[in-house]
N, C-alpha and C positions, 0 to 999 in steps of 0.2 A: 175087448180092451186091453192090449199089451199091457203084465207089470212082471218089476223087477225078480227076478226068479225062479221068469219061465225058462220053457226050454232053447239048447239053442238056435232050429229051428226056428220059431218062432222071433229069434235072432237077426237069422240071417236072411227073409222073408220080409223082415224090414231094412237091413241095413240097403243101403242106394247101390250101389256095384252094383250092380244086376246087369238082367237082360235090359234094366231098360234104361239102367241111365247110365251105360252101353261100356262100364269098366271091368265087369268079371266075376263070376267070383273069384275070384285068388285073393281084392284087396278085404276078401272076407278075413282074411290070417291072423292080426292081431285080433281078434276079435275072438275065437273059440274059447272063452271059458260063458258064452251066454250071455246073456241082457245083464247081468249084474256088472264082468268083467269089461263093458262096452259105456258102460256110465259110470263106475270108478276107477280113484288114482286117487294121486298125491297131491294134492294143494298145492296151486298153483306159484312157485316162484319169484316174490315182487321184486328183487335185485334180477330176473332176466328180462322180466317186464320191464322194470325201469330204464333193460341195458336197448325196449325196440325206440325210445326215442332219442339216442343217438345220433352224434350227426344226422338227425332232424332238421328241416326246412318248415315254416309255416304258412298254410294254405290258408285260404279264407274255411272258417269252419260255419258261415252257413245264418249264422244271425251277428248284427250285430252286435260291436265288441266282441264276439265267440271265434277264438281259432284254433287250426285245429295240428299238430304240433306231426307228420306226416311223413316218409320217406322214402326212395327214388324204388328202394324197398321193395316199398307198397305200394308204390302208385304203379308199381310194374300189374304189381299180384293181383289189384282193385282192377287194371284194367285187362284184365286174362281173362279173372272173375267172370264178368261184365260179358266179353265175348266169349265166351262158351258156355256158361249158363241162369244165364239173363231173363234166355225162353220157356226152357223147359222146365229146367231145375235152379230157382231162382233162389239164391242164401243172401242176397241182400234187395233190398228195394231200389236203391240205386249206390253209383259210384261214390258214396258222400260217403254213406252210408256204411260201405268195404272201409276206407281209409280211417273211419274211427274204430272203429273194432281190430285193425292191422293194427291201430298204433296201441294195441294189448297184448297183439304175440308177443310172445320171446320172440331172437329175430333166430334162433339157430347156431351154430357154430356145424365148421368144414366137419367134423370126426363123427354129429349127430347122423341120422339114417338122416337119406332121402323123402324117404319112404311113411314114416311112421317118429311121434312126440309130436307135443305138442309147439307145435315151434311155425314161423311164414318158411321156415324154407320146406318144411312137412306142408305145407297150401298150397303150394309156391309147385310142386310139383305135380302131384297132382291134381293141383287145377290145368293146368297145361296140359295131362294125357290126354290119349287118344282119344274124344269122345269129351272129356272133362270128367275128371271123380266130381263130382258138383258139393255130399256131404261129405269130406272127409277132405275140398279144401276149404272151406265154409265153415266159419262163427263154433261147431258144434262138436268139431270133426267129427266122428260119430266111426271113434274104434279105432282109426288109424293118425290123423293128427289129431291126441289129445281122444280124451272123451267129455260126450254132454255135459255131464254135468262140470267136468273141467273147465269147460272151453265156456259153458255156464255163466256158474261162479267169475270166473273170470270176471267177464265185461260185467257185469251187474255190481262186486264190489267197488270197482273202479271207476266205471263211463259214468253209474249210476249211485254212487256214493258225491257227487257236484248238483245232483238234484236237488228241486227246492225240499222234499222231505225226504234226504240219503237217502246212504243205501236201501235197499227192498229184502237186510233182513242183519243179524243180531252181529255175525261177523262170516267169515269166508268159510271158517267151519260149521256155523249155523246153515249156513249157507248149501253148504254141501249134503250136510244130516237131512233136510226136509227135500232138495231134488231127488235125492235116492226114490223118497216114498214117493214122490210123483207119479207116476203109473203113462205108457206111449198115449198117443189117441191109436189106431184100430192103423190103421195105413196113411197112404197120402190123396189127395183127389182124384184124379183116375183108375185108384186101387191097388196104385204102386207103392213100395214102397219108398216113402222117398219126406223130408221135410221142405215145406216151402214158405219164402220169407213173408207169404199171407194168408196163410194158411196152415193149421185150421186157429178162427179167432175164439170156438169156443170151448167148450167143455176143458174141465179139473185135469187137468195132462200136463208132462214136459210142455210138448207141442205147442200148447196155446200158450203158453208162458215164455217160449224162446219166443214164439214169433211177437212177443211182446216188445222183449226184449229187440230185435231186430226195429222196431217202429223208434224204440227210443234212440239210435242210432241218428235219425236220420235229421235233430238238432238238440240246440238247448230247452226249447221250447216242447220241445218232442219230451225229450227224458224225465222232461218233469211230470207232459200224460203218464205219458206208457211205462217209464221205470214204480212204480205202485204197482200197473198190474202184473210185475214178473212174480207179484210176489206168493208164498201162498196162499196168505189171504184177500187172493184176484177178487177184484169185481167183474172180471169180465170174462175166467178160464175155471171157469165152475158148471 
């Protein structure tokens, strides 16, 4: 099991833009500080997240009375994500789940890099790259489009705050600190280094909690069930 602080070789094995994903080793350029640098980043800017909803349109949120604000940019991103990544490296179970996550991404500005930073702009670039850089284009960024705990807490503290039990962490800072302490799962289900939206579903790891958080995006009912399972004291990830 990989834990924070292990060497960069282990981190390079884990990040998905290696031969298995078709992205090439060059995509690790932003992670050369090892696992710690890939997990940690400044907390997200709430003002930027709110900006993602500007000029939004309302679409079906999946449950009666539940609506979801989405933008043409998110719809384009999620259609690309599902087309490029849904078979081998799914980052979401459905397009709807993707749209929910996308509504919390900072959109990015023309001055931002196309290939780095916790933005929709970066994720779209990686998702539509040849072969699909699915891990970097997904909700947790994996060192290029933000950092895993950054992406995780961004969604957990906003989307899950609407659940019956409230946010699974006392604050964004608490989420970040607790997330930093979780070990990674050893590898993907086929031995390749990759997070998938549906696995692993057990184990006291960041990866298992990422799966629970992605499952919570399906609907408001799913949010009530799965957001608590993304917490440190998860009844499933242990």
